[in-house]
Structure formats: C-alpha cells, structure tokens
C-alpha positions in Angstrom: 19.8 -4.9 -10.1 21.2 -8.0 -8.5 24.7 -7.1 -9.5 24.4 -3.7 -8.0 22.9 -5.2 -4.8 20.6 -2.3 -4.5 17.3 -1.4 -6.2 13.7 -0.6 -5.6 10.8 -1.8 -7.7 7.4 -0.1 -7.3 4.3 -1.5 -8.8 1.2 0.6 -9.2 -1.6 -1.6 -7.9 -5.0 -0.5 -6.4 -7.2 -0.8 -3.4 -9.9 -1.9 -5.7 -12.8 -3.3 -3.8 -14.5 -6.5 -5.0 -17.6 -5.1 -6.5 -19.7 -6.3 -9.4 -18.6 -5.4 -12.9 -15.1 -4.5 -11.7 -13.8 -8.0 -11.6 -11.1 -7.8 -14.3 -9.6 -4.7 -12.8 -9.8 -5.8 -9.2 -8.4 -9.3 -10.0 -5.4 -8.0 -12.0 -4.5 -5.5 -9.3 -4.8 -8.2 -6.5 -2.5 -10.4 -8.6 0.0 -7.5 -8.8 0.0 -7.1 -5.1 0.6 -10.9 -4.6 3.3 -10.8 -7.3 5.0 -8.0 -5.4 4.9 -9.9 -2.1 6.4 -13.0 -3.7 9.1 -11.4 -5.7 10.1 -9.1 -2.8 10.8 -12.3 -0.8 12.9 -13.6 -3.6 15.0 -10.5 -4.2 15.4 -9.3 -0.6 18.7 -11.2 -0.1 20.1 -9.2 -3.1 19.4 -5.8 -1.5 16.3 -5.2 -3.7 13.1 -3.8 -2.2 9.8 -4.0 -3.8 6.5 -2.3 -3.1 2.9 -2.3 -4.4 1.3 1.1 -4.2 -2.3 2.1 -4.0 -2.4 5.5 -5.7 -6.0 6.4 -4.8 -8.4 7.6 -7.5 -6.7 10.0 -9.8 -8.5 11.7 -12.7 -6.9 9.7 -15.6 -8.1 8.9 -19.1 -9.4 5.6 -17.8 -11.3 7.4 -15.0 -12.7 9.9 -17.5 -13.9 7.1 -19.7 -15.6 5.3 -16.8 -17.3 8.6 -15.8 -18.5 9.6 -19.2 -19.1 6.4 -21.2 -22.6 4.9 -21.1 -21.1 1.5 -20.0 -19.2 3.2 -17.1 -22.3 5.0 -16.0 -24.4 1.9 -16.2 -22.0 -0.6 -14.6 -20.0 1.6 -12.2 -22.5 4.2 -11.0 -20.8 4.5 -7.6 -17.5 5.7 -9.3 -18.8 9.2 -9.9 -19.3 9.8 -6.2 -15.6 9.6 -5.6 -15.2 12.7 -7.8 -18.4 14.4 -6.7 -17.5 14.1 -3.1 -13.9 15.3 -3.6 -12.3 12.0 -2.7 -10.1 11.8 -5.8 -6.5 12.8 -5.4 -4.1 15.0 -7.4 -1.4 13.1 -9.3 1.2 14.7 -7.1 0.1 12.7 -4.0 0.9 9.2 -5.3 4.0 10.7 -7.0 5.3 11.8 -3.6 4.7 8.3 -2.1 6.5 6.7 -5.0 9.5 9.1 -4.6 9.6 8.4 -0.8 9.6 4.6 -1.4 12.2 5.0 -4.2 14.5 6.9 -1.7 15.0 3.8 0.4 13.7 5.2 3.6 11.0 2.6 3.8 12.9 -0.5 2.7 11.9 -2.3 5.9 8.4 -2.4 4.4 9.5 -4.2 1.3 6.8 -6.6 -0.1 4.0 -4.6 1.4 1.0 -2.8 -0.1 1.2 0.9 0.7 -1.6 3.2 0.0 -1.6 7.0 -0.3 -3.9 7.0 2.6 -1.3 5.4 4.8 1.0 7.5 7.1 4.4 6.1 6.0 6.1 7.4 9.2 3.6 5.6 11.3 4.1 2.4 9.4 7.8 2.7 9.8 7.5 3.1 13.5 5.3 -0.1 13.6 7.3 -2.3 11.2 7.7 -5.1 13.8 4.0 -5.3 14.4 3.3 -5.2 10.6 5.7 -8.2 10.1 4.4 -10.2 13.1 0.8 -9.9 11.9 1.5 -9.9 8.1 -0.3 -6.6 7.7 -0.4 -4.6 4.4 -0.4 -7.9 2.5 -2.9 -10.2 0.9 -3.9 -12.9 3.4 -7.1 -15.0 3.8 -8.1 -14.8 7.4 -9.7 -18.0 8.8 -11.2 -19.1 12.1 -8.9 -21.0 14.4 -9.5 -24.7 14.2 -11.3 -24.6 10.9 -9.2 -26.7 8.6 -5.4 -26.3 8.3 -3.7 -28.2 11.1 -0.8 -27.1 13.2 1.8 -29.0 11.0 0.8 -27.3 7.8 0.5 -24.0 9.6 4.1 -24.4 10.8 5.3 -25.2 7.3 3.6 -22.1 5.9 5.0 -19.9 8.6 8.5 -21.3 7.8 8.0 -20.7 4.1 7.1 -17.1 4.7 10.2 -16.3 6.8 12.7 -14.1 4.9 15.3 -15.9 3.0 18.9 -14.8 3.8 20.6 -16.3 0.8 20.0 -17.8 -2.6 18.6 -21.4 -2.7 
C-alpha cells in the first residue's frame, strides 16, 4: 500500500454502547476505533486512508445466537427490541457505506468513525468542523481547569496534528 501511495483500509467496528454483560464486545470494538485513528495518522503521509465503520445491527449468525440462546436472552434482553422495532438494517446498507469509503470520495474523513446512520455528504461538507472539534473519534471530554494544564494540553494538541512526512 505504501509503495502504491494510495489505499483505503476499512475496519468494521461498532457503536456498541457500554452496557452490562457486553463488555468484551464493546471493549474490542472501541479498541478497533482507536487503532483506526492511530494508524490513520501514521499512514496519511503515504496516501492511505483508514476508517472505522459502524454497520448498525445486521441479522448475522452472532445476532441470531444472541436472540435465541438462553444466555443471550438472559444477559442481553434489550437486544431483541432492535429487531422487534425494525431498527436492524439490511446488509446492503453497511455494504454501500463501505463501497463509498473505498471509492476515495471521503478520504478527508480518514481516521474517523463513520456509522451507517451518518449522512456522509453532510459530514464531507463539515470536514473542517469535524477536524477542529475532533468529532467522530474517541475522546474523553473533561471540564476545563480540572487537571491537565495548558502545557500538557499544548503538547497533546501538537501530537494530534497530521504528520506530513515519515519520522
């Protein structure tokens, strides 16, 4: 990919909410989103874009297992409501998002978490605001004046600026 100076990597993550008995799944998907953000910053100078995608809830074998197994019914009782209320999505919907990202039309959003619920055209029209506020990424929001001083904040801000060339 680096030798071609052009590529796209799309990781299937999740918008998994932090709920009880969903910790392994939610943690692994959050790690994948952070991994995507970090590697995207590293490969950007090489013309490589990287995205984390939230595909929504699709009726997969894993979903069926969660719906039908005694453990799934006991520990994830809320999961069934997604299907009962028609909030699941057909596999074509996340597939379209992946194809759009793979086309290169959204490379300015590289490193971001994009969900099937997001309007990609709207995000592209607001790329500057997304970058300025670090939206569609994993960040811990804190109160002003509650810990990290201005010096460390400045170092962190410098570290998060895009790198233009290899170290």
